[in-house]
DOTIGU-792780 format. One line per 3 residues: number of its first residue (from 1); their letters; for each residue x, z, y of C-alpha. Coordinates in Angstrom, 2 decimals, m for minus. Example, Ala and Ser with C-alpha at 12.3 -4.5 7.8 and 13.67 -1.06 7.14 Angstrom:
<recs>
1 = as = 12.30 7.80 m4.50  13.67 7.14 m1.06 $
</recs>
This chain:
<recs>
1 = xxx = m45.27 5.65 m24.04  m41.84 4.12 m24.52  m39.68 2.31 m27.05 $
4 = xxx = m36.18 3.13 m28.19  m33.68 1.19 m30.24  m31.62 3.29 m32.60 $
7 = xxx = m29.58 2.08 m35.52  m31.25 m1.07 m36.89  m34.74 0.06 m35.90 $
10 = xxx = m37.05 0.07 m32.92  m39.48 2.93 m32.41  m42.66 3.60 m30.47 $
13 = xxx = m42.54 7.00 m28.77  m45.76 8.46 m27.41  m45.16 11.04 m24.69 $
16 = xxx = m46.79 13.88 m26.64  m44.71 13.56 m29.85  m41.37 15.39 m30.02 $
19 = xxx = m38.22 13.28 m29.76  m34.69 14.48 m29.02  m32.31 11.71 m27.89 $
22 = xxx = m29.21 13.96 m28.11  m29.75 14.11 m31.88  m28.83 10.42 m32.29 $
25 = xxx = m25.39 11.67 m33.37  m27.01 13.88 m36.00  m29.13 11.00 m37.30 $
28 = xxx = m26.22 8.49 m37.30  m23.96 10.96 m39.12  m26.67 11.59 m41.72 $
31 = xxx = m27.13 7.85 m42.34  m23.36 7.54 m42.84  m23.19 10.50 m45.23 $
34 = xxx = m26.17 9.47 m47.36  m24.76 5.93 m47.50  m21.44 7.33 m48.83 $
37 = xxx = m23.29 9.63 m51.21  m25.10 6.57 m52.71  m21.78 4.71 m52.95 $
40 = xxx = m20.32 7.71 m54.78  m23.22 7.79 m57.27  m22.85 4.02 m57.88 $
43 = xxx = m19.24 4.54 m58.92  m19.78 7.82 m60.81  m18.69 8.09 m64.44 $
46 = xxx = m21.70 10.37 m65.10  m24.54 8.38 m66.68  m27.32 10.46 m65.14 $
49 = xxx = m25.99 9.82 m61.64  m25.87 6.07 m62.24  m29.50 6.21 m63.50 $
52 = xxx = m30.52 7.75 m60.15  m29.17 4.64 m58.36  m30.82 2.21 m60.80 $
55 = xxx = m34.23 3.82 m60.33  m33.78 4.22 m56.58  m33.07 7.49 m54.71 $
58 = xxx = m35.89 9.64 m53.41  m35.49 11.15 m49.94  m37.65 13.81 m48.25 $
61 = xxx = m37.67 13.92 m44.44  m39.43 17.29 m44.22  m39.98 17.34 m40.42 $
64 = xxx = m40.49 13.68 m39.61  m42.15 13.85 m36.15  m42.01 10.15 m35.01 $
67 = xxx = m40.80 9.00 m38.40  m37.46 7.95 m36.87  m35.28 9.33 m39.60 $
70 = xxx = m37.51 8.19 m42.46  m37.73 4.64 m41.13  m33.97 4.50 m40.60 $
73 = xxx = m33.31 5.74 m44.12  m35.63 3.11 m45.61  m34.24 0.24 m43.49 $
76 = xxx = m30.53 1.09 m43.30  m29.70 2.60 m46.69  m29.33 0.74 m50.05 $
79 = xxx = m30.91 1.74 m53.38  m33.79 3.73 m51.88  m36.79 4.11 m54.15 $
82 = xxx = m38.99 6.28 m51.94  m38.81 8.09 m48.61  m41.35 10.84 m47.97 $
85 = xxx = m42.07 11.24 m44.25  m43.69 14.63 m43.89  m45.07 16.38 m40.84 $
88 = xxx = m47.62 19.12 m40.32  m48.95 17.38 m37.20  m51.75 14.83 m37.80 $
91 = xxx = m50.82 13.08 m34.57  m47.21 12.76 m35.80  m48.34 11.12 m39.08 $
94 = xxx = m50.28 8.56 m37.05  m47.14 7.72 m35.05  m45.13 7.54 m38.27 $
97 = xxx = m47.60 4.97 m39.66  m47.27 2.86 m36.47  m43.43 2.98 m36.65 $
100 = xxx = m43.44 1.99 m40.33  m45.54 m1.04 m39.54  m43.60 m1.81 m36.33 $
103 = xxx = m40.39 m2.07 m38.37  m41.88 m4.32 m41.05  m41.81 m1.67 m43.79 $
106 = xxx = m44.39 m0.79 m46.41  m46.02 2.55 m47.05  m45.19 1.98 m50.68 $
109 = xxx = m41.55 2.68 m49.70  m42.23 5.28 m46.99  m44.96 7.62 m48.14 $
112 = xxx = m46.59 9.67 m45.36  m47.34 13.34 m46.00  m49.31 15.69 m43.76 $
115 = xxx = m48.33 19.05 m45.21  m46.51 22.35 m44.48  m42.93 21.65 m45.64 $
118 = xxx = m42.62 24.65 m48.01  m45.99 23.99 m49.59  m45.14 20.32 m50.12 $
121 = xxx = m41.89 21.10 m51.89  m43.30 23.92 m54.04  m46.55 22.09 m54.92 $
124 = xxx = m45.27 18.58 m55.55  m41.54 18.73 m56.24  m40.52 21.92 m58.07 $
127 = xxx = m40.28 20.54 m61.60  m37.35 18.54 m62.98  m39.41 15.34 m63.16 $
130 = xxx = m40.61 15.59 m59.58  m37.48 16.91 m57.82  m36.02 14.99 m54.86 $
133 = xxx = m32.55 13.47 m54.71  m31.94 13.95 m50.95  m33.75 16.59 m48.82 $
136 = xxx = m33.32 16.60 m45.06  m34.34 19.88 m43.40  m34.12 19.51 m39.63 $
139 = xxx = m36.67 21.89 m38.05  m36.88 23.12 m34.51  m34.96 26.42 m34.77 $
142 = xxx = m33.82 28.03 m38.02  m33.90 26.31 m41.38  m33.92 29.71 m43.10 $
145 = xxx = m37.65 29.83 m43.98  m37.33 26.54 m45.89  m34.16 27.10 m47.91 $
148 = xxx = m35.66 28.66 m51.00  m38.23 25.91 m51.48  m35.51 23.34 m50.82 $
151 = xxx = m33.37 24.73 m53.67  m36.34 24.52 m56.02  m37.15 20.93 m55.00 $
154 = xxx = m33.65 19.44 m55.02  m32.50 17.58 m58.12  m29.39 18.49 m60.07 $
157 = xxx = m26.47 17.00 m58.15  m28.74 16.18 m55.20  m27.85 16.26 m51.53 $
160 = xxx = m29.28 18.79 m49.07  m28.92 18.12 m45.33  m29.64 21.15 m43.10 $
163 = xxx = m29.79 21.68 m39.35  m30.04 25.08 m37.64  m30.45 25.24 m33.87 $
166 = xxx = m30.80 29.02 m33.48  m27.19 29.36 m32.33  m27.81 32.57 m30.38 $
169 = xxx = m28.74 34.29 m33.64  m25.89 32.71 m35.67  m23.31 33.43 m32.95 $
172 = xxx = m24.00 37.16 m32.88  m26.34 37.65 m29.88  m28.73 39.52 m32.21 $
175 = xxx = m26.97 40.68 m35.39  m30.13 42.24 m36.87  m32.03 38.95 m36.53 $
178 = xxx = m29.22 37.07 m38.23  m29.37 39.48 m41.19  m33.15 39.09 m41.42 $
181 = xxx = m32.85 35.27 m41.53  m29.56 34.62 m43.31  m28.66 37.91 m45.11 $
184 = xxx = m25.53 38.21 m43.02  m24.48 40.05 m39.86  m23.12 37.64 m37.23 $
187 = xxx = m20.33 38.71 m34.85  m20.16 37.71 m31.18  m16.62 36.42 m31.31 $
190 = xxx = m14.50 33.44 m30.26  m14.69 31.99 m33.80  m18.53 32.39 m33.85 $
193 = xxx = m19.19 28.64 m34.27  m17.21 28.38 m37.50  m18.65 31.73 m38.59 $
196 = xxx = m22.12 30.20 m38.01  m21.32 27.49 m40.52  m20.10 30.04 m43.01 $
199 = xxx = m23.19 32.19 m42.56  m25.52 29.25 m43.30  m23.41 28.24 m46.31 $
202 = xxx = m23.60 31.80 m47.58  m27.40 31.65 m47.21  m27.63 28.25 m48.95 $
205 = xxx = m25.58 29.52 m51.85  m27.70 32.73 m52.12  m30.94 30.73 m52.27 $
208 = xxx = m29.39 28.32 m54.81  m28.18 31.19 m57.04  m31.74 32.48 m57.35 $
211 = xxx = m32.59 29.23 m59.17  m29.43 29.11 m61.30  m27.82 26.63 m58.93 $
214 = xxx = m24.72 26.57 m56.68  m23.58 24.47 m53.73  m20.56 22.25 m53.00 $
217 = xxx = m20.12 21.52 m49.28  m19.36 17.91 m48.37  m19.33 18.14 m44.56 $
220 = xxx = m20.08 21.11 m42.22  m20.31 20.40 m38.50  m20.79 22.67 m35.51 $
223 = xxx = m21.62 20.45 m32.50  m23.79 20.38 m29.37  m26.44 23.13 m29.76 $
226 = xxx = m26.68 23.24 m33.57  m24.90 23.35 m36.97  m25.40 20.51 m39.45 $
229 = xxx = m24.45 20.93 m43.10  m24.36 18.55 m46.03  m24.06 20.12 m49.52 $
232 = xxx = m24.52 18.95 m53.08  m26.47 21.27 m55.35  m25.81 21.67 m59.05 $
235 = xxx = m27.30 23.68 m61.91  m24.87 25.94 m63.78  m25.24 29.55 m64.89 $
238 = xxx = m21.44 29.85 m65.36  m20.76 28.82 m61.74  m23.46 31.13 m60.42 $
241 = xxx = m21.60 34.05 m62.02  m18.55 33.18 m59.92  m20.49 33.00 m56.70 $
244 = xxx = m19.41 36.45 m55.32  m15.81 35.20 m55.17  m16.95 32.68 m52.53 $
247 = xxx = m18.13 35.38 m50.15  m16.21 37.71 m47.83  m16.84 40.42 m45.37 $
250 = xxx = m15.16 40.02 m41.95  m13.41 42.90 m40.17  m13.00 42.03 m36.50 $
253 = xxx = m10.73 43.88 m34.04  m12.37 44.95 m30.76  m8.97 44.94 m29.03 $
256 = xxx = m6.75 41.92 m29.83  m9.51 40.05 m31.69  m7.57 39.69 m34.90 $
259 = xxx = m9.71 39.42 m38.02  m9.35 40.36 m41.70  m11.21 38.94 m44.69 $
262 = xxx = m12.41 41.04 m47.63  m13.66 38.99 m50.59  m16.63 40.45 m52.48 $
265 = xxx = m15.01 39.45 m55.79  m11.96 37.65 m57.15  m11.18 35.30 m60.01 $
268 = xxx = m8.67 36.27 m62.68  m6.09 33.92 m64.24  m8.73 32.55 m66.56 $
271 = xxx = m11.11 31.74 m63.68  m13.42 34.62 m64.64  m15.18 37.17 m62.42 $
274 = xxx = m13.03 40.11 m61.34  m13.98 43.04 m59.10  m12.28 42.95 m55.74 $
277 = xxx = m10.16 45.92 m54.73  m10.62 47.14 m51.22  m10.98 47.71 m48.47 $
280 = xxx = m8.35 45.18 m47.31  m7.75 47.05 m44.05  m7.41 50.56 m42.67 $
283 = xxx = m9.92 51.96 m40.18  m7.92 50.49 m37.26  m6.28 47.11 m36.53 $
286 = xxx = m2.71 46.80 m37.84  m1.68 44.84 m34.72  m3.09 46.85 m31.80 $
289 = xxx = m4.60 50.01 m33.42  m8.06 49.27 m31.95  m11.27 49.90 m33.84 $
292 = xxx = m12.75 47.29 m36.23  m16.34 46.11 m36.61  m17.84 44.62 m39.77 $
295 = xxx = m19.65 41.31 m40.17  m20.83 39.07 m42.97  m20.95 38.34 m45.81 $
298 = xxx = m19.86 34.75 m45.07  m18.84 31.78 m47.19  m15.04 31.90 m47.64 $
301 = xxx = m14.66 28.61 m49.50  m14.13 25.02 m48.29  m16.29 23.71 m45.44 $
304 = xxx = m15.66 20.08 m46.30  m14.76 17.87 m49.26  m11.62 16.16 m47.97 $
307 = xxx = m11.86 13.14 m50.25  m15.46 12.64 m49.19  m14.49 12.87 m45.52 $
310 = xxx = m11.74 10.30 m46.12  m14.30 7.98 m47.71  m16.55 8.44 m44.65 $
313 = xxx = m13.74 7.42 m42.34  m13.10 4.33 m44.50  m16.74 3.26 m44.61 $
316 = xxx = m17.49 4.02 m40.93  m16.29 0.58 m39.66  m18.90 m1.11 m41.89 $
319 = xxx = m21.66 0.69 m39.97  m20.71 m0.73 m36.61  m24.35 m0.72 m35.45 $
322 = xxx = m24.34 3.08 m35.16  m24.68 4.02 m31.50  m22.43 7.10 m31.83 $
325 = xxx = m19.80 5.52 m34.09  m16.90 6.35 m31.76  m17.97 9.99 m31.54 $
328 = xxx = m18.35 10.25 m35.32  m14.88 8.77 m35.75  m13.44 11.40 m33.42 $
331 = xxx = m15.12 14.39 m35.02  m14.51 13.22 m38.63  m10.83 12.71 m37.73 $
334 = xxx = m10.68 16.29 m36.42  m12.38 17.51 m39.60  m9.94 15.56 m41.79 $
337 = xxx = m7.05 17.40 m40.09  m8.50 20.88 m40.40  m6.80 23.25 m42.84 $
340 = xxx = m9.28 23.28 m45.72  m8.49 26.67 m47.19  m8.19 28.87 m44.08 $
343 = xxx = m11.44 30.58 m42.99  m12.07 31.06 m39.25  m9.60 30.61 m36.39 $
346 = xxx = m7.94 32.23 m33.34  m8.35 31.26 m29.71  m5.20 30.65 m27.67 $
349 = xxx = m6.65 32.05 m24.47  m7.89 35.22 m26.13  m4.52 35.98 m27.75 $
352 = xxx = m2.57 35.34 m24.57  m4.96 37.44 m22.49  m4.33 40.31 m24.88 $
355 = xxx = m0.67 40.08 m23.85  m1.43 39.52 m20.19  0.34 36.15 m20.15 $
358 = xxx = m0.64 32.58 m19.20  m1.68 30.16 m21.92  1.19 27.93 m23.16 $
361 = xxx = 0.68 24.37 m24.33  m0.88 24.30 m27.77  2.05 22.16 m29.10 $
364 = xxx = 4.44 25.00 m28.26  2.68 27.55 m30.45  1.86 25.06 m33.20 $
367 = xxx = 5.53 23.96 m33.34  6.63 27.58 m33.69  4.19 28.08 m36.57 $
370 = xxx = 5.30 24.87 m38.31  8.99 25.67 m37.76  8.39 29.04 m39.43 $
373 = xxx = 7.20 27.25 m42.55  3.48 27.68 m42.23  0.56 25.30 m41.71 $
376 = xxx = m1.53 24.96 m38.60  m4.42 22.87 m37.23  m7.27 23.21 m34.82 $
379 = xxx = m10.93 23.58 m35.77  m13.43 20.86 m34.88  m15.57 23.71 m33.54 $
382 = xxx = m13.20 24.41 m30.67  m10.31 22.32 m29.27  m8.54 25.52 m28.02 $
385 = xxx = m8.41 27.03 m31.54  m5.58 27.81 m33.92  m6.25 27.68 m37.67 $
388 = xxx = m3.24 28.80 m39.66  m2.10 30.41 m42.91  0.66 32.30 m41.05 $
391 = xxx = 0.33 36.09 m41.62  m0.85 38.13 m38.60  2.60 39.68 m37.99 $
394 = xxx = 4.12 36.15 m37.80  1.43 34.82 m35.51  1.62 37.79 m33.12 $
397 = xxx = 5.39 37.71 m33.39  5.37 34.12 m32.08  3.16 35.02 m29.15 $
400 = xxx = 5.26 38.11 m28.39  8.48 36.02 m28.47  6.94 33.55 m26.04 $
403 = xxx = 5.87 36.38 m23.73  9.38 37.89 m23.71  11.01 34.46 m23.19 $
406 = xxx = 8.80 34.03 m20.14  10.00 37.31 m18.59  7.01 39.45 m19.40 $
409 = xxx = 8.19 43.00 m18.62  6.75 45.44 m21.21  7.24 48.27 m18.71 $
412 = xxx = 4.89 46.63 m16.20  2.02 45.86 m18.58  m1.18 47.54 m17.47 $
415 = xxx = m3.27 46.88 m20.60  m2.99 49.49 m23.36  m3.68 46.79 m25.92 $
418 = xxx = m0.81 44.65 m24.65  1.49 47.68 m24.71  0.53 48.50 m28.29 $
421 = xxx = 1.14 44.92 m29.43  4.54 44.67 m27.70  5.49 48.10 m29.11 $
424 = xxx = 5.11 46.75 m32.66  8.55 45.13 m32.10  7.85 42.23 m34.48 $
427 = xxx = 11.12 41.35 m36.15  10.50 37.64 m35.80  12.52 35.06 m33.89 $
430 = xxx = 10.35 32.04 m33.10  11.66 28.49 m32.89  9.70 26.63 m30.20 $
433 = xxx = 11.37 23.26 m30.72  8.67 20.57 m30.77  7.60 19.77 m34.35 $
436 = xxx = 6.35 16.19 m35.11  3.19 17.51 m36.83  2.21 19.62 m33.79 $
439 = xxx = 0.45 16.60 m32.18  m2.40 15.52 m34.53  m3.96 12.04 m34.70 $
442 = xxx = m7.21 13.31 m33.24  m5.46 13.94 m29.88  m5.93 10.26 m29.05 $
445 = xxx = m9.70 10.68 m28.97  m11.32 11.51 m25.65  m13.47 14.49 m26.59 $
448 = xxx = m15.42 14.82 m23.35  m18.48 17.10 m23.23  m22.10 16.75 m22.34 $
451 = xxx = m22.32 17.89 m18.71  m25.58 19.75 m19.30  m24.36 21.85 m22.24 $
454 = xxx = m22.33 25.05 m22.24  m18.57 24.39 m22.48  m18.12 26.13 m25.85 $
457 = xxx = m20.32 23.99 m28.07  m17.42 21.99 m29.52  m15.97 18.48 m29.00 $
460 = xxx = m18.47 16.05 m27.51  m18.71 12.44 m26.47  m21.77 11.08 m24.78 $
463 = xxx = m24.33 9.14 m26.78  m25.96 6.03 m25.38  m29.73 5.73 m25.94 $
466 = xxx = m31.33 2.38 m25.18  m34.75 3.00 m23.68  m37.24 0.21 m22.86 $
469 = xxx = m40.39 1.06 m20.98  m43.56 m0.58 m22.36  m45.40 m2.52 m19.68 $
</recs>
């Protein structure tokens, strides 16, 4: 048995109860986001939202284990009426009770539940009077089996926090399994980590629509070995009718790894449903004439609410006790700089390998995109990414210009894909002069990685967990 200190709390950890120290970042980020959500409700002009704060928010920690999250929510967050700490394990509920008492809290504030999560939500919280304001779904593996009950149990305007750790499924290792769980076919591509976020958002929206609800993403993070998403859920039949316009199919090129988005529906000038015309592509890639494969549907809307992310960055200094504060600052800064309306991204190394050339500095390519009048950023999912609204012919024209400037001889290219790209003869002259916006603020953060994790899990900095052995 051991003790840990995390946030403002101290926890007793028996050896036979599950605890993941790497998830401190996940828990710290959730405390920050719920805290900002409460602050938003306090300042809301909507009377019903202010009433929620006056009566105290209800929070469900559906997979509580040691009770770590539930205790932190009760002790670190303001305006909390009730936290339900639920776990199917009887042993876990006993540990939760000890940790509630150990932190000087009452079981009137933290109510312990020993129930299967779906059954708890459907049996006790599926009517308007009993619905929960914040639901945290953080299981071991996929959250998919719990999303429908979650959408029934969440209150109108409530906050849903979801973790999925089945990244092999979401990143395309088994496309059929992804479809079975999330109603979407994943692709094993370089942009798989952002596509994972968009697959889960698509699934959340689908489950919400079944109950006349829709989602609004606040923050969507791909980090470590999981995705973590925070969405508000609202009731509105009119918005549900527009839901198909938020989904797209993805056509992915097997050769140069370009991608094409095909929305399932569009909105007309009056913001009404309109059938999409398609397909948006021919049967081969317009850049290299290779074959295309089909994935999705995926969420094609915003991953984050920029104003909410800005509020998080402003309030973060007030939560100086968070053990992963510096890491949160770095990742939220990256997120704040992401292009909000550009789905997916390209990888520098994959594009240059298609042209059989070395990888230039990212500022070189970003400057050329900016100098051409388009926007560019990286994705928080991958520091080697390019997220841009530049058309494909402009983007490939820039890379082709760089290749030719660096004495790539088209006659000596061995790759058929490289030859086909060069033969396009893009009529585009790139300006590689350094642009001031090509170096983002987030570059000042040291995004080192966990040494025991694969190198493609996204920006990392190491968490510090204080462990004290009980004598």
